[in-house]
N, C-alpha and C positions, 0 to 999 in steps of 0.2 A: 505493502500500499504507500503511494507517495504521500510524501508529508505536505504537500499542497492541497490533499483531499481534508472531506471534512472532519474526519478521525483525527486530525490533526490538533482540534482545540477541544479542551473540556473544560467545563464547567467548574468554579472555585465557590463561588457565591451568589447569593439572589438577595437583595436589599429592597424595600418600599421608600422612596423617597416624597415626602409629603412638602407644599409648600414650607417657607420656613413659618411665616406668622401663623399658618393654622396650627401650629405645636402651642400657641398660645391663644386658646378660643374667645379670651375677653379683646383680642387685638382689633382697634379701631380698623384698619384697612381690612380684616377678614370679614367684618360687621358689614361694611360698605359693599364687600360684592353682590352681585345678583348671584342667586343660587341657578336658575335657569338661562342658556344661551339658546336663544332659537337659531336652527338652521336653514339656510337658503336654499333657492334650487339649485346653486353652483355647489353648494354642499351636499345635497341630497342626492343628486343624481349618482354620486360617487361609493354611494352605501355598499356595491357589490364589486365595487374595486378593491384590491390588496393594498395594504401598507404603503405608504413611502417610506422605500430603506434606502437612507442614503449616509455616509459617513467619511470620515478623514483619517488618513494616514500621518502618523506624527513619529517624530524623532525619538530616540531614547531620552528618558528621562535622566536628568543626571544621576542619580542613586542608580540607575540601571533597576528600578523595581517600582511597579505602578502600587504597592504598597504604599510608595511614600506620598503620592499623588491622589490616591482613591478618598482619602478624607478632604483634599479640598475638590476635588470634582463631585464626590457627594452634596458638600456644604454649599459648593457654587450654584450646583444644580437647584436645591433646595429655594436659594434665593431668587434664581431668575424663575420659579413656579409662581413665587409671588407676584411677578409681573405676567405671566403667562398661563394664571391658574386655571383656565379651562382643560388645560392638556394635564391636569391631576384628577379631573373628573371621569364620567363613565357617561354613555349615551343611554339614554330612557326614552320609551313608548308609552304614549296615552292613548287608550282608544277612545274613539268617540261615537258612541254609540246611537246618540240623540243627532244625526245628520243623515242626509241620504245622499250617496249610499252609505252604511257606516264606515269609518275611516279611522285611520291610525296618524299621530302625529309623535316625532322623534326628535328630541333635542338634548343638549349636551346637559347633566346633572352637574353643578361644579361643587360636588361633594366629597372633596380631597380624599378621595380615594388612593391616591397617590400614582407615582410613576414607578415602573418596575426600573433597577439598576443593576447590572449581571457583569461580573468579574470573570475574567476567563483568560487560559492561557493557550497557547500555541509557539511552546519554548521552541521547536524544531523551524521554525517557517522566521525567514528573514525579511527585511525590507527589500531586499534584491530579489526574492522570490516573489515578490508583488509587481514591484517596477519594472522588472527586467523584462519577461516574457511580453510577445504582444496579444498574445492570448490571457484574458483574465484565467485566472489558476478558479477551480471549482472551493477552493477551501475560504473565498471571499465571500462568499454566500454563507460561510458558517459563522462570518464577524457579527450578523444579525438576526436579532430574537424576532420572535412574532411569526414565524414562515409559515407561509400558507393563509393566515387571519384576513377575512376582507373586513371591509371598515364597520358593516353590521356587529361583527363580532366584538366590538367597542363597548357593547350593553354589559358584556363579561369581563372582557381583555383590558388592560393600560390603555388608554390614548397613546401615551409613548412609551417605550422602552428603549433602553441604553444599554447596550452590551461595550465595555472596555475590554479589549482582548491584548494582553499583553505579549509580543513578538520577542523573537528571539534579540532584535536589537532593533525595537520600535515599539510603538504602541497603536492602535485604530481604536476609533471612538464609532461605532456604529448606532444609527439612530433608526426605528421603525418607528412612524406616526402614523397616526389615523388620517386619510386622506378625506375623508368628510369633514374633520375639524380645521386641516391646514392643506392649502396648496405649497408650490415649491416655494414661493415667495416669501410664505409666512413660517416655511421651515428651516429656511435658511436663515431669515430674520431670529425666529429663536436662537437656534447654533449659535449665531453671531453674538447676540446676546449672553447665552451661559459662558462661552468662551471669555465675554469681555470681564464679564466679573470673575473668573477663574483667575483671568491674570491680571486684573488692578486689583483686587480683593475688596471694591468696593460691593455695596449692596445696589446702587445705583446704574441705571445703562443709559446710554447715549441718546438710544432710539427708542421709547416704551410703544408700546403694541396699542393700535385704539381697536377694544376690543369689541365694541356694540356691530352687531351683523347689521347690514344695509337690506332693504327691501323695499321694491318696486313700488312707488304709489300708484293708486290706494291699497296695493294690499299689503295686509299685517299680519306678524305672526301669530299663531302657528298655523303651516301649512297643513292642509288636511291630504294624505295619502289615501286612495279611494280602494284600499284591500282591507282583507279582513284579518291577513297574516302576512307575516314577512318573508314567509315561503313562496308568495305569490310573485317577488321580485326579487329575491336575492338569491343568485347561483356561483358554484363555485368554480374556480379556474385553475385548468392542468396547464400546467406548463410544457410547452414541446419541448421535442430535442434540439436543443442551441448551442450554437459556441458564441463567446464574446470577446472581442478585441478592443483596445484602447487605441487610438490613433490620433498623434500628435501634428498639429499642423501650424507650422511656424506663424510669425505673422507676415513674414515675405510671402510666404506662398498665398496665405489668404488675399492680402493685396494684390496679387498676379490673379487670381481668379476674381476678383470684383473689379478690376481692372477690364481683364478679358469680357466678361459679360456685360459690362457697362458701354465697352467699344462694339463690342456687336451690336448693340440697342441704340447706339448714338443718346446717352441717356447717362443719368447720374444715377438713379433712385433706388438701384439694386443696392440692398446692401451686403455686408461683409458676409454676414449668418446666410442669408437666402442665396449668394453665390455658391458658397461652401458646401449648403444642402443638395441644389443644383448638381453640383458634381456628386455629389454621393448618390442620387437618386439614378443619374445617367448609368453610374458606373455597378451599381446594384442589379438595376435592369439587366445589364450584360452579362453580371456573374451569373445571374438566376435563369439566364438563356430565355426570358420570356417572348411569346410570339408577336410579332409587329403589333397584330389586330387587336392584342390582349390590353384591358383596360388596366391601369395602374393610378395609384392614388398615393399622394403625400399629405399626411395630416399635422401640422404644426401646431402644439401649443402656447397660446397667446395670451397675454394680460388683458386683463379687462378694466383695472384701475382707475387708468388715466383714458381710456376710452369712451365712458360713458360721461356723459355732464348733469351736473358738476360733476369732476373726479373723483372718485374715492381717494382718501388718504395714502400716501404711500406705504406707510406701517400698518393700513387695516389689516387687521390679523382673522384668517378664514379662506376661502375661497373664494376668487373671482377672476376665472381664466375659463376658457373655451380652447375648442380648434378650430384653425381655417384648413381648408383642405382643398388642395387641387387634384385634378383629376383628367388625366393625358391615358393618350393610346402609347403604350410600349414603344412602338415604332419612333412615336413623336417625342419620345424622350431622348432617344437615342440619337437620331437624324436633326433636329430642330436646332442643335448648338447649344451651348451652357447659358446663354444672353436670352435666347428664349424660353427656356426653360424655367431660369430663374426669374424671368418677369411672370411667369404664371402663378409663382410662389409669391412672388410682390403682388400680385392682383387680388391672390385669394387672400391676406392680410388686409389689405386696403378694404376690403371689400365689408371688413367686420366693424360696422361704426357705432354709435350711440345707437342709433335705430334699430340695427339689427341685433346688438345686444339686448335690449330691452323689450324687442319682441320674443325673443327666447323666451326671456324669464318670465312673460304674462302668459305666452302660449305652456310652456312647463308645468306651471301652477294649474292648470286648466285639464293638461293632459299629459302627468308624468311619464316622462321616459329616461330609463335607467341607462348607465353605460356599463358596456359588458366588454374586455378585454378580448374575451374569443372572437368576438366579431371581426378581429382584423385577419384577411385574408394574407394570403403568403405573396401574393404578387405586390403587396403595398407595403407602404414606411408610415412609421408615427415617431415626431421628434417631440421628446419633452425636456425640463430642464432649461437654461438660459446662461450664454457665457456673461450676463448683467449679475448673477446671483457670488455675492463675495464668500467663495470657496477656502481663498486660502487667507483671510483674515482670519481665522479659526485658531488662532494662537493662544492657548489654554493656560500660558506660561511658562514655556520651554523650548518654544520654538513654534515658527509658522509650519503649517502641513506640507510634507513630501504629495499629495496626491490624493484624489478625491477616488471613489469609488461606490457602487453601490449593489442592492441585492439581489436577488432571484425574483422579486416581488415584480409583478406587472409585466414583465419579460415575454415577450413573443417574436417570433419570426419577423423582424422587419424594424425592430427599436431600435433608436438612436438617440442617446442622451447627449447633449452637448453641456460642455463645461468651459469655464475659462481656465486658458493653460497657466501654467505655470510662472509663464514671461509675459509680461505684459504685450497684448495685440494677439497673444497666439490662443487657439482653440482646443481643447481636446474629446474627441465623439467615442463614445463606447458605443461599438455597433452590435446587435444582436440579429445573427443569422443563423439558417441551417448550416450545419457542418461542410455541407460542400458548397454552397453559395459562397459564405465566408471564406472559405480555402481559395475559392476561385478569386474574391475581389483581393485577396491580400497579395495574391500572386500575380496581380496586375500591376505593371510598372506606370503604366499611365495614371491611375488612379493614385498608386503610392508617391509618386514624383512631386506632388505639390506641396505634400505633406514632410519632403526631407528639409 
């Protein structure tokens, strides 16, 4: 058995972390907290999606033992939960038999049941084992708790669980957060704040969250779900056989792609990310050997905070994102050129306006439609995360992260996660494909050349 497989990780201890102010039940700040946080359509549609699993690889601690940093991580996490107290709660359901049809409403019960913190060890796994291979070793999947949990499970499971894994020469902090409670922006906002408290020793944070959920006027919470039981809309996702690779694109290579795309179009409107994703789409279609008349789509997660009018606060805590999708024929993706494909992605994003967002929110409340990741067909691609998220700012007090990695949750054939690179202007793509397609993609010099 290889030391980079799941058996290399063993659990040392588990503990429950409460918001520090909840320990003192007479605390004024605790008394002022709302007990109920209602969920919006952005939140509710994700109840059948698995938890967000993201984490950072950190350098070795000065004492070469996580025992010296565990108390710091535990106490700083407790202080962070004072600001992000909904994460210490659980989901709750209320039945409404007095409406037609009988319905359910689901909300966050801010009951301070706590966050789970797990201390684990993978003594034979080195930082180099994680960083050196192009392929992501399967042991990374074992750095994250709550594998297989969907967001509805937050009725019983913690809304946030953290695993601190001690490696031979480093530390991995992996977080699993309920996606019905946070989106990517809120997830990294929380992690940035926790690391800030750990690093500075202060209980205050520079960017306090805005915890009030926003609802489209004239609708008011709770939102009634026209179901008699959660079994009518919750289903489990079985991860297909996929391989994952991390590909680094330098600032220079991204600039070349952007310049090429805009030159072909005689415009300057194509962004760096759109050019890079168009490059990926074109070469994945080739690697999959799709027929020219097959339809293929690219779905991109985009933030709604600033798209609606008036915009939501940047520190709005919760979900405020949706997907923009471009659909083309495989032959068009391959033959029409980088610029043309990038422009289709650009137009899909541009079409996601205030009116579109508000129309979707209104229609969802009248006819709830849930997201299911097993709906992604193997000829399509879907991108999540963002290079705008502050990944490398998560210094807990003994050095900035060496890398970011994600767990197996919500992974499928065609998943592309995008992160800021460890050098300004660069990006890292975490690409998940069938073993055959990924091997073909990575062997293609024309695809890999811009990443050099």
